[in-house]
C-alpha positions as CSV (number, residue, x, y, z in Angstrom):
1,M,-59.2,-8.8,-32.6
2,E,-58.9,-5.0,-32.8
3,L,-59.3,-2.4,-35.5
4,T,-56.3,-0.3,-36.1
5,L,-56.3,3.0,-37.9
6,S,-52.9,4.3,-38.8
7,G,-52.4,7.1,-41.2
8,D,-54.0,6.1,-44.5
9,K,-54.1,2.4,-43.7
10,V,-56.9,0.4,-42.0
11,G,-56.3,-3.1,-40.7
12,F,-57.3,-5.8,-38.3
13,Q,-54.9,-7.4,-36.0
14,S,-55.3,-10.6,-34.0
15,I,-53.2,-10.6,-30.8
16,T,-52.5,-14.0,-29.4
17,H,-49.5,-14.8,-27.1
18,N,-47.9,-11.5,-28.2
19,T,-47.9,-12.7,-31.9
20,I,-49.2,-10.3,-34.5
21,M,-50.9,-12.0,-37.4
22,P,-50.6,-10.6,-40.9
23,S,-52.9,-7.7,-41.5
24,V,-55.5,-7.6,-44.1
25,L,-54.8,-4.2,-45.5
26,Y,-56.9,-1.9,-47.6
27,T,-55.8,1.4,-48.7
28,P,-58.6,3.8,-49.6
29,Q,-58.3,7.3,-50.5
30,K,-56.6,9.4,-47.7
31,A,-59.1,12.1,-48.0
32,A,-62.1,9.8,-47.3
33,I,-60.5,8.4,-44.1
34,K,-59.6,11.8,-42.7
35,T,-63.0,13.3,-43.3
36,N,-64.9,10.3,-42.0
37,P,-63.0,8.7,-39.1
38,T,-66.1,6.9,-37.8
39,I,-66.3,4.7,-40.9
40,D,-67.9,1.3,-40.3
41,P,-65.3,-1.5,-40.3
42,S,-67.7,-4.0,-41.8
43,K,-68.2,-1.8,-44.8
44,I,-64.4,-1.6,-45.2
45,L,-64.2,-5.4,-45.2
46,E,-66.9,-5.5,-47.8
47,K,-64.8,-3.2,-50.0
48,V,-61.7,-5.3,-49.5
49,E,-63.6,-8.4,-50.5
50,E,-65.2,-6.8,-53.5
51,K,-62.0,-5.1,-54.9
52,P,-61.2,-6.5,-58.4
53,P,-57.7,-7.8,-59.2
54,P,-55.1,-5.5,-60.8
55,K,-55.4,-5.1,-64.5
56,K,-53.0,-7.2,-66.6
57,T,-51.0,-5.5,-69.3
58,L,-48.7,-6.8,-71.9
59,A,-45.8,-4.8,-70.6
60,K,-46.2,-6.2,-67.1
61,G,-46.5,-9.7,-68.5
62,I,-43.3,-9.3,-70.5
63,R,-41.5,-7.9,-67.5
64,K,-42.6,-10.8,-65.2
65,T,-41.7,-13.3,-67.9
66,Y,-38.3,-11.7,-68.4
67,E,-37.6,-11.9,-64.7
68,E,-38.7,-15.5,-64.6
69,F,-36.6,-16.3,-67.7
70,C,-33.5,-14.7,-66.2
71,G,-33.9,-16.7,-63.0
72,N,-34.1,-20.0,-64.8
73,T,-32.2,-19.8,-68.1
74,S,-29.0,-21.7,-68.8
75,I,-27.3,-18.8,-70.6
76,H,-24.4,-17.6,-68.6
77,G,-24.8,-14.2,-66.9
78,F,-28.5,-13.6,-67.7
79,Q,-29.6,-14.3,-64.1
80,Y,-27.9,-11.1,-63.0
81,F,-30.1,-9.0,-65.2
82,G,-33.3,-10.2,-63.6
83,Q,-32.2,-9.5,-60.0
84,H,-32.5,-6.3,-58.0
85,R,-28.8,-5.5,-57.7
86,P,-26.7,-2.3,-57.3
87,R,-26.3,-0.3,-60.5
88,K,-22.5,-0.9,-60.5
89,E,-22.9,-4.6,-60.5
90,I,-25.5,-4.4,-63.3
91,F,-23.2,-2.2,-65.4
92,F,-20.3,-4.6,-64.8
93,W,-22.3,-7.5,-66.1
94,I,-23.6,-5.6,-69.1
95,V,-20.0,-4.8,-70.1
96,V,-18.9,-8.4,-69.6
97,F,-21.8,-9.6,-71.6
98,A,-21.1,-7.2,-74.4
99,I,-17.5,-8.2,-74.6
100,T,-18.4,-11.8,-74.7
101,I,-20.9,-11.3,-77.5
102,Y,-18.3,-9.3,-79.5
103,F,-15.7,-12.0,-79.3
104,C,-18.2,-14.8,-79.9
105,T,-19.6,-13.0,-83.0
106,S,-16.1,-12.3,-84.4
107,I,-15.1,-15.9,-84.2
108,I,-18.4,-17.1,-85.8
109,V,-18.0,-14.6,-88.6
110,R,-14.5,-15.8,-89.3
111,I,-15.7,-19.4,-89.4
112,Y,-18.5,-18.5,-91.8
113,V,-16.2,-16.5,-94.1
114,K,-13.7,-19.4,-94.2
115,W,-16.5,-21.8,-95.0
116,Y,-18.0,-19.5,-97.6
117,E,-14.8,-18.5,-99.4
118,T,-12.7,-21.7,-99.2
119,P,-15.1,-24.6,-98.6
120,V,-12.8,-27.2,-100.2
121,I,-9.6,-28.7,-98.9
122,V,-7.1,-31.0,-100.6
123,S,-5.7,-33.7,-98.4
124,F,-4.3,-37.2,-98.8
125,S,-6.6,-40.1,-99.2
126,E,-7.1,-42.5,-96.3
127,K,-6.1,-45.5,-98.4
128,S,-3.8,-46.3,-101.3
129,T,-5.0,-46.9,-104.9
130,P,-3.8,-49.9,-107.0
131,I,-2.3,-48.9,-110.4
132,W,-4.8,-51.2,-112.2
133,N,-7.5,-48.7,-111.3
134,I,-6.0,-46.1,-113.6
135,P,-4.9,-46.3,-117.3
136,F,-1.3,-46.5,-118.4
137,P,-0.2,-43.0,-119.5
138,R,-0.7,-41.7,-123.0
139,V,2.8,-41.8,-124.5
140,T,3.6,-39.2,-127.2
141,I,6.8,-39.6,-129.2
142,C,8.0,-36.9,-131.6
143,P,11.0,-37.5,-133.9
144,E,13.3,-34.6,-134.3
145,T,13.7,-35.6,-138.0
146,K,10.9,-33.9,-139.8
147,R,11.7,-35.2,-143.3
148,S,14.1,-37.5,-145.1
149,I,16.8,-35.5,-146.9
150,N,19.6,-36.3,-149.2
151,K,22.6,-34.1,-148.3
152,T,24.3,-34.8,-151.6
153,A,21.4,-33.0,-153.3
154,E,21.7,-30.1,-150.8
155,D,18.0,-30.2,-150.0
156,T,18.2,-28.9,-146.5
157,F,15.6,-26.5,-145.2
158,V,17.9,-23.5,-145.6
159,E,18.8,-24.5,-149.1
160,L,15.1,-25.0,-150.0
161,Y,14.2,-21.6,-148.5
162,R,16.9,-19.9,-150.6
163,K,15.6,-21.5,-153.7
164,M,12.1,-20.5,-152.8
165,K,13.2,-16.8,-152.5
166,D,14.8,-17.0,-155.9
167,F,11.6,-18.5,-157.2
168,E,9.6,-15.6,-155.9
169,K,11.9,-13.0,-157.4
170,G,12.1,-14.8,-160.8
171,D,9.4,-15.8,-163.2
172,R,8.0,-18.4,-160.8
173,Q,8.5,-21.3,-163.2
174,F,9.2,-24.7,-161.7
175,N,12.1,-26.7,-163.0
176,E,14.1,-29.8,-162.1
177,N,16.2,-27.7,-159.6
178,F,13.1,-26.5,-157.8
179,T,9.8,-28.4,-158.2
180,R,6.3,-27.8,-156.9
181,T,7.0,-30.5,-154.4
182,D,10.0,-28.7,-153.1
183,L,8.0,-25.5,-152.8
184,E,5.2,-27.3,-150.8
185,D,7.8,-28.9,-148.5
186,T,9.4,-25.5,-147.9
187,L,6.2,-23.8,-147.1
188,T,5.2,-26.6,-144.7
189,L,8.6,-26.7,-143.0
190,M,8.3,-23.0,-142.3
191,H,5.5,-23.8,-139.8
192,I,7.4,-26.4,-137.9
193,C,11.1,-25.4,-138.0
194,N,12.5,-23.0,-135.5
195,S,12.6,-20.0,-137.7
196,I,10.3,-17.1,-138.5
197,N,9.8,-16.3,-142.1
198,V,7.5,-13.6,-143.3
199,N,6.0,-13.4,-146.7
200,T,3.8,-10.6,-148.1
201,E,1.3,-13.1,-149.5
202,P,0.9,-16.8,-149.7
203,I,2.5,-18.4,-152.8
204,I,0.2,-21.3,-152.9
205,K,-3.2,-21.1,-151.2
206,N,-5.1,-23.8,-149.4
207,L,-2.2,-26.2,-148.9
208,S,-2.9,-29.4,-147.0
209,Y,0.0,-29.3,-144.6
210,T,-1.0,-32.6,-142.9
211,D,-0.8,-34.4,-146.2
212,I,2.5,-32.8,-147.1
213,M,4.0,-33.7,-143.7
214,S,2.9,-37.3,-144.1
215,R,4.6,-37.4,-147.5
216,M,7.8,-35.9,-146.2
217,L,8.2,-38.0,-143.0
218,P,10.4,-41.1,-143.2
219,N,8.8,-44.5,-143.0
220,F,7.4,-45.2,-139.5
221,D,8.9,-48.7,-139.3
222,K,12.3,-47.2,-139.9
223,Y,12.3,-45.2,-136.8
224,F,10.2,-47.5,-134.5
225,H,12.2,-50.7,-134.8
226,T,10.7,-53.0,-132.2
227,C,8.1,-52.6,-129.4
228,A,7.0,-54.7,-126.4
229,W,3.9,-54.2,-124.3
230,F,3.4,-56.0,-121.0
231,G,6.4,-58.2,-121.8
232,N,5.1,-59.3,-125.2
233,E,6.9,-58.2,-128.3
234,T,4.4,-56.7,-130.8
235,S,4.4,-54.5,-133.9
236,C,4.9,-50.9,-133.1
237,N,2.4,-50.0,-135.9
238,S,-0.4,-51.7,-133.9
239,L,0.4,-49.7,-130.7
240,F,1.0,-46.2,-132.1
241,K,-1.0,-43.9,-134.3
242,K,-0.1,-40.7,-136.0
243,V,-1.2,-37.3,-134.7
244,Y,-0.5,-33.7,-136.0
245,T,1.1,-31.4,-133.5
246,D,2.8,-28.0,-133.4
247,E,6.1,-29.6,-134.2
248,G,4.9,-31.8,-137.0
249,I,3.9,-35.4,-136.9
250,C,4.1,-37.3,-133.7
251,Y,3.0,-40.8,-132.6
252,V,0.9,-41.6,-129.6
253,F,0.2,-44.8,-127.6
254,N,-2.9,-45.4,-125.4
255,T,-4.8,-42.3,-126.3
256,L,-8.6,-41.9,-126.7
257,K,-9.9,-42.2,-130.2
258,A,-10.8,-39.1,-132.0
259,D,-14.6,-39.7,-131.8
260,D,-14.2,-40.0,-128.0
261,M,-12.0,-37.0,-127.7
262,Y,-13.4,-34.4,-130.1
263,R,-16.9,-33.1,-130.8
264,E,-18.8,-34.0,-133.9
265,D,-18.1,-30.8,-135.9
266,V,-14.3,-30.9,-135.3
267,M,-12.2,-32.0,-138.4
268,K,-10.8,-35.1,-136.8
269,S,-8.8,-36.2,-139.9
270,K,-6.7,-33.0,-139.4
271,V,-5.7,-33.8,-135.8
272,T,-5.2,-37.5,-136.1
273,A,-4.6,-39.9,-139.0
274,E,-6.7,-42.7,-137.5
275,S,-9.2,-44.3,-139.8
276,K,-12.9,-44.0,-139.0
277,D,-13.5,-47.7,-139.0
278,K,-10.8,-48.2,-136.4
279,Q,-12.2,-45.6,-134.1
280,K,-15.6,-47.4,-133.7
281,K,-14.1,-50.8,-133.0
282,V,-13.9,-50.6,-129.2
283,P,-16.5,-48.7,-127.1
284,L,-15.1,-46.4,-124.4
285,K,-15.9,-47.7,-120.9
286,W,-13.7,-45.4,-118.9
287,S,-13.7,-41.9,-117.6
288,L,-11.3,-40.1,-115.3
289,E,-14.1,-39.2,-112.9
290,E,-15.8,-42.6,-112.8
291,G,-12.9,-44.9,-113.6
292,Y,-13.3,-48.2,-115.4
293,A,-16.7,-49.8,-115.8
294,V,-17.6,-52.5,-113.3
295,G,-16.6,-55.9,-114.7
296,S,-14.0,-54.6,-117.1
297,D,-11.5,-57.1,-118.4
298,L,-7.7,-56.8,-118.4
299,H,-7.7,-55.8,-122.0
300,T,-9.3,-52.4,-121.7
301,Y,-9.6,-49.2,-123.6
302,P,-7.5,-47.3,-122.7
303,A,-5.0,-49.9,-121.7
304,R,-3.8,-50.6,-118.1
305,V,-1.3,-52.8,-116.4
306,L,-1.6,-55.2,-113.5
307,T,1.7,-54.7,-111.8
308,S,4.8,-52.4,-111.6
309,G,8.2,-53.0,-113.0
310,S,9.9,-52.8,-116.4
311,D,8.6,-56.2,-117.5
312,A,5.0,-55.0,-117.3
313,G,5.6,-51.7,-119.1
314,L,6.2,-50.4,-122.6
315,T,9.5,-51.0,-124.3
316,I,10.4,-49.3,-127.6
317,Y,13.6,-49.5,-129.7
318,L,14.0,-46.2,-131.5
319,Q,16.3,-45.5,-134.5
320,S,17.6,-42.4,-136.0
321,F,20.0,-41.7,-138.9
322,L,22.5,-38.9,-138.9
323,E,22.5,-38.4,-142.6
324,E,18.8,-37.6,-142.5
325,M,19.1,-35.0,-139.8
326,D,18.3,-31.5,-141.0
327,Y,20.2,-29.3,-138.6
328,S,19.1,-26.2,-140.4
329,C,15.5,-26.9,-139.2
330,N,15.8,-27.4,-135.4
331,G,19.5,-26.8,-134.8
332,P,22.0,-29.3,-133.3
333,I,19.3,-31.6,-131.9
334,Q,18.8,-35.3,-132.6
335,G,16.7,-38.1,-131.2
336,F,13.1,-37.9,-129.9
337,K,10.8,-36.0,-127.5
338,V,8.7,-38.1,-125.2
339,M,5.6,-36.8,-123.2
340,L,3.5,-38.7,-120.6
341,H,0.0,-37.6,-119.7
342,S,-3.5,-38.8,-119.2
343,P,-5.2,-40.5,-122.2
344,D,-7.9,-37.9,-122.3
345,D,-5.5,-35.0,-122.3
346,V,-4.0,-33.1,-125.3
347,P,-1.1,-31.0,-124.0
348,S,1.3,-28.9,-126.1
349,V,4.4,-30.9,-127.1
350,T,6.6,-27.8,-126.6
351,K,6.0,-27.5,-122.8
352,H,6.9,-30.7,-120.9
353,F,8.9,-33.5,-122.5
354,V,11.8,-35.9,-122.0
355,R,14.6,-35.9,-124.4
356,I,15.8,-39.3,-125.8
357,S,19.2,-39.1,-127.3
358,M,20.7,-41.7,-129.6
359,E,22.7,-44.7,-128.3
360,K,21.1,-44.4,-124.9
361,E,19.0,-46.7,-122.8
362,V,16.5,-44.5,-121.0
363,M,14.4,-46.0,-118.1
364,I,11.4,-43.9,-117.1
365,A,9.8,-44.9,-113.8
366,I,6.4,-43.2,-113.4
367,K,4.5,-42.4,-110.3
368,P,0.8,-41.3,-110.7
369,N,-0.2,-38.0,-109.2
370,M,-4.0,-38.1,-109.0
371,I,-6.5,-35.8,-107.4
372,T,-10.0,-37.1,-106.9
373,T,-13.2,-35.3,-105.7
374,S,-15.7,-36.3,-103.1
375,A,-19.4,-36.3,-104.1
376,D,-20.4,-33.7,-101.4
377,I,-18.6,-30.8,-103.1
378,A,-20.4,-31.2,-106.4
379,A,-23.1,-28.9,-105.2
380,Y,-20.6,-26.0,-104.7
381,D,-20.1,-23.3,-107.3
382,P,-17.0,-24.0,-109.4
383,E,-15.5,-20.6,-108.4
384,K,-15.7,-21.7,-104.8
385,R,-14.2,-25.1,-105.1
386,R,-11.7,-23.7,-107.7
387,C,-12.1,-26.6,-110.2
388,F,-14.4,-27.7,-112.9
389,M,-16.1,-31.0,-113.2
390,N,-16.8,-32.4,-116.7
391,K,-20.5,-31.4,-116.5
392,D,-19.6,-27.8,-115.3
393,R,-17.6,-26.7,-118.4
394,Q,-18.5,-27.7,-121.9
395,L,-15.7,-27.1,-124.3
396,R,-16.2,-26.2,-128.0
397,F,-13.8,-28.7,-129.5
398,Y,-13.3,-31.3,-126.8
399,K,-15.7,-33.7,-125.2
400,V,-13.5,-34.1,-122.1
401,Y,-12.6,-31.2,-119.9
402,S,-9.1,-30.8,-118.7
403,Q,-7.0,-27.7,-118.0
404,N,-4.7,-28.5,-120.9
405,N,-7.6,-29.0,-123.3
406,C,-9.2,-25.8,-122.1
407,E,-6.0,-23.8,-122.5
408,R,-5.4,-25.2,-126.0
409,E,-9.0,-24.4,-127.0
410,C,-8.6,-20.8,-125.7
411,L,-5.4,-20.4,-127.5
412,T,-7.1,-21.5,-130.7
413,N,-9.9,-19.1,-130.3
414,Y,-7.6,-16.2,-129.4
415,T,-5.4,-16.9,-132.4
416,L,-8.5,-17.0,-134.6
417,G,-9.5,-13.6,-133.3
418,Q,-6.1,-12.1,-133.8
419,C,-5.1,-13.5,-137.1
420,K,-8.4,-14.7,-138.6
421,C,-6.9,-18.1,-139.0
422,V,-5.5,-21.0,-136.9
423,H,-2.4,-23.2,-136.9
424,F,-2.8,-26.4,-138.8
425,A,-2.3,-28.5,-135.6
426,M,-5.0,-26.7,-133.7
427,P,-8.5,-28.2,-133.3
428,R,-10.9,-26.5,-135.7
429,T,-14.1,-26.8,-137.6
430,E,-14.6,-26.8,-141.4
431,N,-15.2,-23.1,-141.7
432,M,-12.0,-22.1,-139.9
433,T,-9.1,-21.0,-142.1
434,I,-5.6,-22.4,-141.8
435,C,-2.8,-19.9,-141.4
436,A,-0.6,-19.7,-144.5
437,E,3.1,-18.7,-144.4
438,D,2.2,-15.0,-144.4
439,K,0.5,-15.5,-141.0
440,I,3.4,-17.3,-139.2
441,E,4.6,-14.2,-137.5
442,C,1.0,-13.2,-136.5
443,Y,0.1,-16.5,-134.8
444,M,3.5,-16.6,-133.0
445,K,2.9,-13.1,-131.7
446,A,-0.6,-14.1,-130.7
447,H,0.8,-17.0,-128.6
448,K,3.1,-14.7,-126.7
449,K,0.5,-12.0,-126.3
450,F,-2.0,-14.6,-125.0
451,Y,0.4,-15.9,-122.3
452,V,1.3,-12.4,-121.3
453,K,-2.3,-11.5,-120.8
454,Q,-2.8,-14.8,-118.9
455,F,0.0,-13.8,-116.5
456,K,-1.3,-10.2,-116.0
457,D,-4.9,-11.2,-115.4
458,G,-4.0,-14.0,-113.1
459,S,-6.2,-16.4,-115.1
460,T,-6.4,-18.0,-118.5
461,Q,-8.7,-15.4,-119.8
462,D,-7.9,-11.9,-121.0
463,E,-10.6,-9.4,-120.5
464,E,-10.5,-8.1,-124.1
465,A,-11.5,-11.5,-125.4
466,A,-14.1,-12.2,-122.8
467,D,-17.0,-11.6,-125.3
468,D,-15.5,-14.0,-127.9
469,D,-13.7,-16.5,-125.7
470,D,-15.1,-17.5,-122.4
471,C,-11.8,-18.7,-121.2
472,N,-11.6,-19.6,-117.5
473,C,-9.5,-22.7,-117.4
474,L,-9.6,-23.8,-113.8
475,P,-8.0,-27.2,-113.0
476,A,-10.2,-30.3,-113.5
477,C,-11.7,-31.5,-110.2
478,T,-10.4,-35.0,-111.0
479,S,-7.0,-35.0,-112.7
480,L,-4.2,-37.4,-113.4
481,D,-0.6,-36.5,-114.0
482,F,2.6,-38.6,-113.9
483,E,5.8,-37.8,-112.1
484,T,8.9,-39.4,-113.6
485,E,12.2,-40.7,-112.4
486,I,14.7,-41.0,-115.3
487,S,17.9,-43.0,-115.5
488,E,20.0,-43.7,-118.6
489,G,23.0,-45.5,-119.7
490,Y,25.0,-46.2,-122.9
491,F,23.3,-48.4,-125.4
492,D,26.1,-50.2,-127.3
493,L,24.3,-51.5,-130.4
494,V,27.5,-52.3,-132.4
495,S,29.0,-54.5,-129.7
496,T,25.7,-56.3,-129.3
497,L,25.4,-57.0,-133.0
498,E,29.0,-58.2,-133.1
499,A,28.2,-60.7,-130.4
500,Y,25.5,-62.1,-132.6
501,N,27.5,-61.7,-135.8
502,S,24.7,-59.6,-137.2
503,T,26.5,-56.3,-137.8
504,D,26.6,-56.6,-141.6
505,D,22.9,-57.6,-141.9
506,Y,21.7,-54.7,-139.7
507,F,23.7,-52.0,-141.4
508,A,22.9,-53.3,-144.8
509,E,19.2,-52.8,-144.0
510,Y,19.7,-49.6,-141.9
511,P,22.9,-47.8,-143.1
512,G,24.1,-45.3,-140.6
513,G,21.4,-46.3,-138.1
514,K,21.8,-45.4,-134.3
515,M,19.5,-47.0,-131.8
516,S,18.1,-46.2,-128.3
517,R,16.0,-48.2,-125.9
518,L,13.2,-46.6,-124.1
519,V,11.4,-48.4,-121.2
520,I,8.3,-46.8,-119.4
521,Y,6.8,-48.5,-116.4
522,F,5.1,-47.9,-113.1
523,K,7.5,-47.6,-110.1
524,E,5.1,-49.1,-107.5
525,N,2.0,-51.2,-107.3
526,Q,0.1,-48.7,-105.1
527,F,0.0,-44.9,-104.9
528,I,-1.6,-42.4,-102.6
529,T,-4.1,-40.1,-104.2
530,S,-5.1,-36.6,-103.1
531,R,-8.7,-35.8,-102.4
532,R,-10.8,-32.7,-102.7
533,S,-13.4,-32.7,-99.9
534,E,-15.4,-30.2,-97.8
535,L,-13.4,-28.2,-95.3
536,Y,-16.6,-27.6,-93.4
537,G,-19.8,-29.4,-94.2
538,I,-23.1,-28.3,-92.8
539,T,-22.7,-30.6,-89.8
540,E,-19.2,-29.3,-89.0
541,L,-20.3,-25.7,-89.5
542,V,-23.2,-26.1,-87.0
543,A,-20.9,-27.9,-84.6
544,N,-18.3,-25.1,-84.8
545,F,-21.0,-22.5,-84.2
546,G,-22.4,-24.4,-81.3
547,G,-19.0,-24.9,-79.8
548,V,-18.2,-21.2,-79.9
549,L,-21.6,-20.2,-78.5
550,G,-21.3,-22.8,-75.7
551,L,-17.8,-21.7,-74.8
552,F,-18.5,-18.0,-74.5
553,M,-22.2,-17.9,-73.5
554,G,-23.3,-21.4,-72.6
555,V,-25.9,-21.3,-75.4
556,S,-27.3,-24.5,-76.8
557,I,-30.3,-25.6,-78.8
558,L,-32.3,-25.9,-75.6
559,S,-31.4,-22.3,-74.7
560,V,-33.1,-21.2,-77.9
561,V,-36.1,-23.4,-77.0
562,E,-36.2,-21.8,-73.5
563,I,-36.4,-18.3,-75.1
564,I,-39.2,-19.4,-77.4
565,Y,-41.1,-21.1,-74.6
566,H,-40.9,-18.2,-72.1
567,F,-41.9,-15.5,-74.6
568,T,-44.6,-17.4,-76.3
569,L,-46.4,-20.2,-74.4
570,R,-45.4,-19.0,-70.9
571,L,-46.3,-15.3,-71.7
572,W,-49.6,-16.4,-73.2
573,E,-50.5,-18.5,-70.1
574,R,-49.6,-15.5,-67.8
575,M,-51.8,-13.1,-69.7
576,M,-54.7,-15.5,-69.9
577,G,-54.5,-17.0,-66.4
């Protein structure tokens, strides 16, 4: 072994078979070595052995941990940042890594925005639904004949209106040519006939238009001759009930009772003629969202059928009489209007209907169009899922939320705000005034103005009425509509009666009668529903994020764990060890 002094380094070398062993080096201050070249080597060895280890700092610990992390991580490209490479290579990998992060972040942001703004998708259900899981549609039939008239007495609407004008200009004394009943009929017809009549002030205040319409309308049995439900002939009076609509009196089958449809403070007797005792007879064990109660029998409320086909549907023989048609009221139109909709829905009779002419056989095959909602989207905000559940939106007049019910309520509130009154067929409370004949033009203009604002605002609420009417009529999350296929043919009543030798008997009882046959039935036993469900749930959202991160950077949950491990536990052990 020999001592070697070289520059500012002192070491010992062991020479054996021309092999130089590693030197134990000590680097003292250069000035001390130069000034004292005869330093004792044993003292140098003591200094080497007694020298304390380098001081550990947090910056050095982080740097060492970072280098170790880059060399062992599974994240793509990070190993190049922990190696001593040329600056060009380091710059290249920095650029590649930045571009990768940019595209990865952009895609993740797009996925999140899509999930946040449109979290719901409507798709077809995986399996079909039998028709006995849903109710038979509510059938609304409105006769075009608004009142029985006697043409020999010239009591058409136009003639009555002329007499009323003469009455206003004269001494306003009733006589046999124009009675108070005639005046009440005229004022009522002004609300339901297709004509606008303006008066400076109401002639008679606080008229009960519903009572007057009931008095004017011909006998129900005269127009609804025979009915059959589910193949069994039955009285039409037991199937249909009277309701008051924008076009006067109509008759409905398979609707919810007034107590189940309207809230407690609504004047139910002014929207339906159903007695209170009849309303409480059968409890409601169905809702559109939940369906029929478990264990429900065939005879349910509302009614349903077990199979498709005309034999299992509703059949009605309708009659009309030409001599009773008042063409001055609705023009050259005869017959009936028919509307099909969900039992809990109250649509406008002027929007969607099927015309039933006289001496026709009309077959209406219906196909349900139902949208259901999965339970997992109930937690979303209604504005995000773009629909209301029944618990989300409480209407003022209706217990059941539907888009039609909401729009009708909004129109009622808007009309009340514009005219300080409502149409007699609108739902209302006891303190709301009925529009008299001097307000006919006002509420008709209010209707048009409301629909124009609805179009301009892109919603069912105009901004001016936002304080008075919170009208935001999104579709119901669970809805039921009916598509129809209509076929018709000639219904030869006279030839049929002649075949049975009953012509004289029939026309003796119904002089001038013309008959039509209406059949409504389900087309198929099964139908495919649509379903609102999550476009991305939390599971799908996390999976999409992980897929993008794995594709671009190789990042996984374990990669995050590695980062946490190296810069917490591993760094702590390095600093303390």
